[in-house]
N, C-alpha and C positions, 0 to 999 in steps of 0.2 A: 504493500500500500504506500509506503514511503517513496519507493521508486516511481510509482504511478503518479503521485502528487508532484514530485520533482520534475517528471517528464511533462506532465500536463500544464504545469505553471511555466514551463520553458526555462527552468533554472539551469538545465544541462547545457544550454547555449553559452553560459557564462563561465564554464569550467571545463577542464579536460576530464573525460570519463574513460576509465580503463577497465578491461576485463582481466583480473589477475589470474595467475596460475594457482593451482592448488598447492598448499603447503606440502612438503615432502615428509617422509618418515624422519629424515635427519633433522629437518626444521623442528619437528615436534619434540624430539628427544634432546634438543638443545636445552630444554628445561625439564620436561617431564621424564619420569623414569621409563626405561625400556619395557619393563614388565607391564606397566600401566598402558602404554601405547600399544604394545602387542595385544593386550586384552581388548582395547577398543577396536583394534583392527580385526579381531577374530570373532568377537561376540555378535550374536544375532538372535532373532526371535526363535529360530529353529534349534539352537543349541543352548539357550539360556538356562534350561533346567539342569544341564550338565555342569554348569559353572557357578553353582551356588556359593562356593567358598570364595571365588574371585569376585562375585557381585558384592559380597560382604566386605572383602578386603579393600576394594576400590570404591566403596560407597555408592554403588550403582543400584538403583531401585526406585522407590516412590518419587523422590524429588528429581531424580536423574534417570528416567526410564530408558530401556532399550527400544529403539525404533529402527525401521528400515532406512538404510543410508546414513546411519550414525557417524561412521568414520569419514565418509565423504563430507558430511556436514562440518565436522571438525576441521578437515583440510580446507574447505571453502572459506569458512569464517576466519581462520588463521591466515590463509593465503592473502585475503584482502588486507588484513592489518600489516602483514609483512611487506606487501607491495606498496602500500601507502607509506610505510616507513622508508622504503627505498627511495621514493620521490624526495623525501626530506633529506636523507643522507646524501643524495646526489645534488641537492640544491635545485631540483627541478620544480619544487613547489614550496610555498611558505605555509600552506594549510593543506593537509591531506585528510580525507574523510572515509571512514568505513563504518556505516551505520550497522552492518551485520556483526561487527566486533563488539568488544567491551565485556567479555565474559569473565568477570572479576572474582568469582568465588572458587574457581578450579584450583586445586592444590597440585603439588609436584606429583603425587601418586594417588590422587583420588578426585572423583567428581564431587561437586557440591552446588546446591542451589540452582539447578538447571544448567550448570556450566560444566563442561567436560574437559576442554582444553583452554588454558589461560592465554589467549592471544595477546593480551596486554603485556604480560611478563615477557613473552617471546619477542614482541615488538620493542620493548624497552631494552632488552638485551642487545638487539641490533643497534638501537640508537646509542647505546653506551660505547660502541666501537668507534664512534665519530663525534661524541659529545662528552664533555667532562661531567656535566651535571644534568640530570633529567628530573623534571618536576611532574609528578602525577597528581591530577585533581579528579575527584570522584563525587558526582552529585546525584548518584543513585540513592534511593531511599534506604537501601541496605548498605552496611559497612563493606568497603572494598577489602575484605580480609585476605583473599588470595594474593593480591598484589602486595599488600603490606607485609604479609608473611615472607614473601620471596625476597624482599629488600630490607628486612627489619634490622639487619646488622651492618648495613653499608651507608656511607655518607654520599655516595654518588647518585643515589635516587632519593628524593624526598617525596613521601606519599602524604596527600591531604584528602581526607574523606569527611564529607558532610552527610550525616545519616541519622536515622531514628535509632535511639539507643534505649535499652531496657529489656523487657520481656519480648524480644523481637529477633528474628533471624538476622545474622548468625550469632547474635549475642556478644559480639566483640566490638572493640572500638571505643573504649573508655577514654576520657580526657587524660587519664594518667598513663595511657599506653603511648610511649613516645620513642620507642626503639631501644636497641641494646648495642653494647660495644661501640664500634665506630658509628653505628647508626643511632646512637642516643641523641634525641631531640630532632631526628630527621623523619620521624613519623608523627604526623599531626592529625589528631582526631577531634572532630567537632560533633559531639553527641547532642542530638536534638529531640524534642518531644512532639507529640501529635499536633497536627493542625497548623503548622507554621505557614505563614502567609508570605506573599511576595515581598512585602515591606520588611518584615522581620528577617526573612532569609537574606535579603540584600544587606541589611544592617549588620549581619555577621559575616557574610561571604566576602564582601569587598574589603573590610579592614584586615581580615585574616589573609586573604590572597595578596593584598598590597604588601603586608609585612613579610610574608613568605618570599615573594619575588625580590623585595628589597634586600633581604638577608642572604638568600640562597643564590640568587643570580643564575638561574638556569639558562642553558643555551637552547633548550627545546622543552616543550610542554606536551604531555599526553593528557587528554581530558576525556573521561568517561561520562557520557551524558545520559545515564539511565533515566528513562521517562516514567518510572514508577513513583517518582517524587511529585508527579502532577496530581492535581485534585481529581478525585473520582477513580483513581486506579484501584483495580480489584484487590490487589495485595498491599497497596500503599496506605499511608496515613497522614500525608502532608496535604497542604491546600494551595499548591502553586498553580498559577495559570501558565499558559504557554509563554506569555510575555516575561513572567518572573523567571522561568526556567531559561529562556533564551538570553535574558539579561546577564546571567552568569557567564555564558559563552562570549557574549559581546564584551564584557568587562575583561576577561582574560585575553581576548583578541586585541584589546586596546594597547597592550604592552608591546605589540609587534615582535613577538618571539615566535619562531616556527612552531606549528601545532599539529599534532595528530589527534583528530577528533573521532571518537568512537561512540557506538550506541551502548546498549546494556539492557537493564530490566525494563519492564513495561507490560502490563497485563490487561489494559483496556486498549485494544489495538487501534481503534480510530483515533484516540488521543495521542498515542505514541507516534503514529504516522504523521499526524498534523504537526506535532511539536518538532519532529526531526526535519520535516519538509520546511517548516518556518525557519529553523536554525541553519538550514543549508544556504539560505539567501545571502547571509553575511553582509552584503552591501545594501544600503537602503533603497537604491534605485532599482533593485531587482524586481520588487513586487509591491508597490505601495497600495495596491488594490486587493490585498489578500482577504479572503473570506474565511481563513482558518481561525478557529477560536477554541480554546480549552477553558471553559469558565470555572471559577471557583465556587464554593458553596458556603454555607453558614456554620460550618463546624468550628468549635472553639479552638483557639490557639493557646496551647499550654506553655508556650515559651515566653516567659516574662522578660522584661527589660533587665532585671537583675540577673537572670540566668544568662542572657546573652552577654552582658557586660563582664560577668565572671569568666565565661569561656574565653572571650577575647583577651582579657587581662592575663589569664593563665597561659594562653598560647603565645602571646607577645613576650611574656617573661621567659618561656622555654626557648623561643627563637633568639633571644639575646645570646645564647650559648652556641648558636650555629656559626660556623666559620667556613670560609671558602675552602674547598678541598684542594689538596696539592694537584699540580698538573699531572696528567697521566699520559702515557704513551698511546697515541691514537694511530690508527692505520689509515691508509689512503682511501679515497672515495671508492666505493664498491662498484663493480660493473653489474652485479646481480645479487639478489638476496639469497639465492641458492648457491652455496659454495660448490665450486667445481673441482672436487677432489676425485682422484682416480684410484685410490687404494682399494684393496680387495673387499674390505668391509663395505665401503660405499657402493661398489658394484653389486654386491649381494643385496644390499638394502634396496637399490633401484630395481633389481630383478624381482624381488619380493613384491614391491609395490606395483610394478607393471602387470604382474601375473596374479595379483590379489591373493598372495600367500603370506600368512603371518610370518614375520621375520624370525620369530623364535623357533619355528619349525625348520627353517633353513639352517639356523645356528645349530640345532640338534643334529641334523644330517651332516653338517660340516665337521662337527666334533667327533662324530662316529667315523 
């Protein structure tokens, strides 16, 4: 639906549109464990009953069901984010968008919250090859736990998540969770309560992001724009309009730092597609006559001024301890996001993927 709106409003005429390649097996295991990716590659509805232990091990079940084409879906969503990242790394774009990406809950070796492969982590790992500091911003109603976990002990990625906190999935993202070791104070969590409005959201989003960018000085930003923070979402509990949601993206864009923009959650489909189509326009002259609207409702906003002021004050104090990280050795601009290696292992990986054979089966045969 998002694609249809973007097409019918003519927005595609103002941007370069690309059909990305699917992510490869090697791309996926750049972060995820091979056991987990082998499982995703081999599991299907026909053999699911034979894999009970693996389903439990990799947290695949009710929230993350098996469906036809699951592995292709993982490769498509991740391939889009990696291709968008390549445009930034090559300097071919200042803003790259993949609305199909943004699956922020997936862990290294397990699925979580409708997310199987964490395309965000994989994209950030590519950005780190050519950028000293990457800033990740998440405005999904759920905490971006999978991304935070991946970079919790490093100062080269700062994660900032604005989310509902309390008795709510995934139950993480306290104001006190700020990172460990080298990553101490490089994880920023903004825990919010039910019913937050456009006005209150902006009153906390803008000062937090302003201070983060001032102190951290990122060279590239990844922004997850989960639309379940919109009013009326089936699983959400915030009260944002499409204008309030888009205002966050507009504010981040105003810093003129290269951006990778991703989708994420959203369970009232018509609202999700409206919001993402609206946010695609970026420049005001693209469509002043929009008829897109995601209205708010009369739900109570439990976020008081005192709550917001306390959160801002705490985060600003933590950010005082953030320092610019030392220069790191970066490699030259890439020619492709799929590494062109020719060792035996890579050849067998490619063979397995082309022939739809789980790589662990080939490994077993080779070992024998």
